[in-house]
C-alpha positions, 0 to 999 in steps of 0.5 A: 842468499843463494839456494842449492836443492840437495838431488839428483832428481832432474824433475826436482830440480826442474821443478824448483828452477819454475819456482826460481828457488835454484841457484846451484845443485848439491849431490851425492853417490847416495842421492845418484844411487836413487835414481835410474841410468847411468851417474856419469850421464846424470850428472852431466844432464845436471850440469846442463840444467843447473844455472850455477855450481854443480857439486859432485862427490868421489867415492875413492878412499885413497888420495890418487883415487879421489884426484883421479875421479875429481879430474874425470867429475871436473870435466862434466861442466864447468861450474862442477865443485868437487 
């Protein structure tokens, strides 16, 4: 069984890691908006912290925009899942 923490809060991720409870991170634009700073930098930091997959979401409503955003997101880390 794997455990994925659903947050964009770096401290929550670190705390869960200390307990050995993080195999990956799921997040979304709403969770990112709750945190301060640039969401792109936060996503990169999450990717650096996470020991496994990091789920990031696009916000575009059209297929072309979704593909463009997804291509940007996968550059944030090797384990990004869009």
